[in-house]
N, C-alpha and C positions, 0 to 999 in steps of 0.2 A: 475368733480373728480380733487382728491390729490397728486398735482408730485412735484418733488426731479430735479428739472433742470438744464441742464448746460444755462448761458443768455448767460457768458459772457467766451469766452476760457481760461484756467490758473485759473480759479473764483472760491472756495466754490458754489457748487449747491442752487441753490433757493426754499426753499418747494411755490410751487403755483397753483394758477386753471385752471383748463384749460375747455372752456367745456366735460358732458361724450354724446362721444359717441353717434352714434345713429345705430344701424349694419339694412348697404341698403345690397339688390340684394344679393349676399353669406357671404355675411359677420355676424360673430358671436363677441358678448360687452362680454368679460369674468371681472370679481371684480378681479386681480393679487390676489395672495397667495403664491407665493413662483418668486422672479429673482435674475438668479447668477451674480457676480463686475467677470467681464469678462475686461482685458490685452486692449485686441480691445476698449471699456468703455476709457481706459488711455488717446487712440488716437486719438480716437472724442473728452472729455474736453480736451485735448490741443491744436488740431484743425491745427493739418501740421502728416505733413511724410517725415521721412530725406529720402530724396532722394539722400546724398550723394553729389557728386560732380556735381551733376543738378541740388541743391536750398532744396528745400521746396518745398512740395504738400501740398497745405492746402483742411479741409475740405472743403471752404465755395466752391471752385473754379468747385468741387463735387455736388455741393446741399444739401449737410448738411444747413440748415435754425433752427436757434436759436431766440429759446429759444426749450430746445429739454429734453424730460422725453432719456433720456436713458434708455439700458437694453434689451437683446433678451434672456435672457436665459428663458424667462416664466411660470411657469405655475398659469392653474387661474383656476378660476372656470364657469360653462358657466350665466352667467347673463341672454343675451336676443337676439334671437334666428334675421338675417334677412328673410324677406317672403321668398327666394332661400337658406337659410339653412332648413329648418322645413322639418321631416319629410325623415331627412339627416345621420340618426347613433347617430346623439347628441342630446341630450337637458337639460333644462338646470338643472343646479344640480350638472353635469356632470361638473369633478373634467381631465384636461386634456392639452398636456404640448405643447405648441404655435412652431410650425415651422414659424421662423422669417423672413430667405435670401425671402422673395418673390422682384417676378418682376414684368412686364408690368399686364402683366395672358393670352398674347391674343398670338405674338410673336411661333417658335418653340420653345427651345429654355420651352421657360414656356409650351406648350402644349404638351412636355415629358419628366414633371414637373421635370425638372432641372431649377427651377429659379433663383436660386446659379450663371448662368450662365449668364439671362437676359441682353443681355445692358442699359435696364432700369430700377434697378431698386431700390425699393422703404422697402426694412427692415427699419425692427418694433426695435426701439432703434438708428437708425440711420438714415431714412430718411424722420418717423417718430416714431411721440413716441411711447416706449416699456410702459418693465416692474419696470420701475422705478416708479411706479402709482400707482395708487390706481386700477387703472382699464382700459384693452391694448386692441380693435378694429381688429381681427386676420380678413386678408382676405377674405380668406373662411374656409368653416368649411372644406376642405381639409388639413389644415391644421393646423389639430388637433390631434394628438396623444393619447389614451387610453393606460396611464400607471397602469390600477389593476393592484396590488401587490409590486408596485415598491412606493420606497421614496418619492414621493414628488422635498425635499431639492433636492435630487439628481440625479433627473430625468428632473428638470432645467437644471443642468449642461451640460446633454445628449443635448442637443439645437444647444450648442454653439461649449461646448471641445470634448465632444464624437464627433459625429457629424462630427464633428476638422481632426479631430486621427484619426477617423474608418476609411473618407476620405481617407485619407491622406495614412493608410497604407490601403486599398488598395490597394492602387496609388501605391503601395513598394512592392508587392505581387506580382507572389508565390515566398516564396520563401520558406526553407525545412526550420522544425518546431526547427533547432538545430545546424542553421544557423544563426551567430548574427547581431539583429534589434539594431541600434543606437539611440538612441530619445538624441537629445542636447538638454533641460532645465526642469529641473522636480517641475514645476509650475503645475499648476490643466489641464495644457492641458501633462501636461506630463505622474501627473499624470492616466489623463483617458485614455493612450497610453495603459502606464505597465500594466493597468485591462482588456484592448479592447483587444492586444494582447496575456495575460492571460486567454482566450474568444477561445481567436481564435486557441485554443494548440499551441501557440506558447512557443518555450521554454531557448532560447539567448535574454533574452534583457542588451542588455547596454544604461546606462543613461549615460550621461556628462553636470555638472552642474560649477557657480564655488559658491557656496556657497553646502558645509564640512552638513548640519545642511538636505539641500531640500534636495541631498542625502543619509545621515544615514530614511529620506523619503520612498525613495525613493525606499530605496533598503524591509524596512520594507513594501513597497506594491506591491512587484513582482519579483526586478529587480537583475538580474543574481549576474550581474559587475556595477558599478562604478568608474564613470575616476570626479575630480573635472580638470577643466577647470586654468592651470593657468597658464606663463609666456608663450613660443612661440614655448613649445615642446607637445602642446593637440597633436595631426592624433596621433605622434610618443606612447604617450603611448591611445589615444584608440586601435593603431592598437594594444599593447601586450596585451590590456586585452581580447580582441577579435580574439586572435593568427596568424593578418596576415591584411594586405587588408580590406574593408567590402565589401558591395554585395548592402547596404539597409543603408544613414543616415537619417534622415526625422529631422532636421531641427525648431523645435516648434518655437527656436526666432530670427532667419533668421535677423545676423546684418553681419556686414561686417570682423570679424571678425571667428567667427560660423563659417558664407560660409565658411574663405579660411581651417579653418580645417579640412571639414565634405565635404573636398572636396579633400584637398591633404589625406585625408585617406583609399579613394572609392577604391577595386580593378576594375579591371577590367572587363568591363557588368555594377560597380555599380550606382549603385540611387543616386542620390539627389535629397529629394521633400521636398521644403520650403515652410511650416507654415510660420514663426511668422513674425511681423513686423515691429522690435526692427528696422532696417535701413539701411541708409550705402549705401554702393553700396561691387560689386564681379569684382574679378582681379583674369581673368585665363589664361594659358598658352594653347595658344588654338590650339595647334598641340595633346594634351592631349588626346581632347574633343575625336577624328576618331580614337588614333592611341591605345586609353582605352576602347572607343566605353561604354563612359560614359553619362549619361540619371543626368538633370537637371530640370526638371520638375516643375511648381508654383504646390500650393493648396486650392480653400479657401472653404473653409466650408465646409459643400456639398450638396447631395438635402433630396425633403424631401422621399421617397424613399430607406435612406442609413437613414436617419437615421427613417422611421416603419420598417425597415429592425435592426438597430439597439438596438432599444427599447422590438423588440421579443426577440435577447441573455440576453436581460435583465433580460424580464418577466423569461425565460428557469430560472434562477438564475443563469449564469456563469461570468458575471463580479462582476470582487469584488469591498465592496463602496472605495470612497476614503476620504479619509479625507476635513471634511468640517465644518465650525463653522457660526450660523445663527444666523445673529443682523434687529430688529428692522429700515423697510425701511425708519427710518427714520431717522439715522443713518449713507444711503449711505455716503453721504461725508468725512466723518469719514471709510473708507475702503474704497473706493480709496486712497484717501491718504494712510493709510498703507503698500496697493495694487501696487503704485507709489515707498516707500521706499525697498519696499518688504518683509517687514512681514508678509507673509501673503504663507500661506503652505497648499497646494491642492486649495481650493476654498474656497468662501465667498460668504453664501445666505442669503439673504432678508426677509424678511419677513415682510404682512402683518400684 
């Protein structure tokens, strides 16, 4: 199979030939038709995460091996079934969304279909080759989700950005529909978060970003309020926009500065859900945690049960589409550079 792979961190992707996988057991081989380009790919490409005063966490220390074809937002056409996938509701020629956050398949988390919490992850596009390729190997037929009736380019984004925000929103709930929920970041995650909140009937959505054009896109997507993050008074401006301290902030950036103003904007009993991987560290005044009964919770992608639920909502026509640009797979490196430079509104999806 042909792939566009990271061979050396921070260097241009290289077009390479890999052996086309042969599915065994429950595995399914798919021809990739669509692959979303995600901010998480940038961290893999760059090879590290910023841990603030604790230095850097390198992807190779986590078991990431190069060369690697990235891409975890994958839609493909079934090409071949492993013997244990026969007769399981998937056949050659079917178009399916691939759940990428797979684990060992044996532990309690995996058996509960919560593989994103597995301690031995094997995620597609991270620990094994993903969607920046002509073919991808799904580890089980159980990880293939029927997307009939949904634009496959849009459906691809549900495997990460859609699923990630859906899982984070679930952690912030329950909330009254009229109560403001704050989203920090108006990129692909932010656009999908607005869409999902609207689908769930939420009526007050405040979006914070450093780029005015992205806030304009958020308004067009359905945000009721927007705040330009600049200077030291962002928390104050969030509270002014929302009519006071807020019940929930979902930080889709999660850097040192965003964590600070997100925390400062919370009301008593409020929740900060941390999603993004921008990096840095958080310093908080500890007495305020019990005095204000605050919750700070990390949210890592989502499980396959949530993905099925999200796709079900999309099939009902309740989730408005987000801005999507499509580019040929061969342009993967150029798209990554555009994303790194902050020049992508919504999502870019690579196509075969």
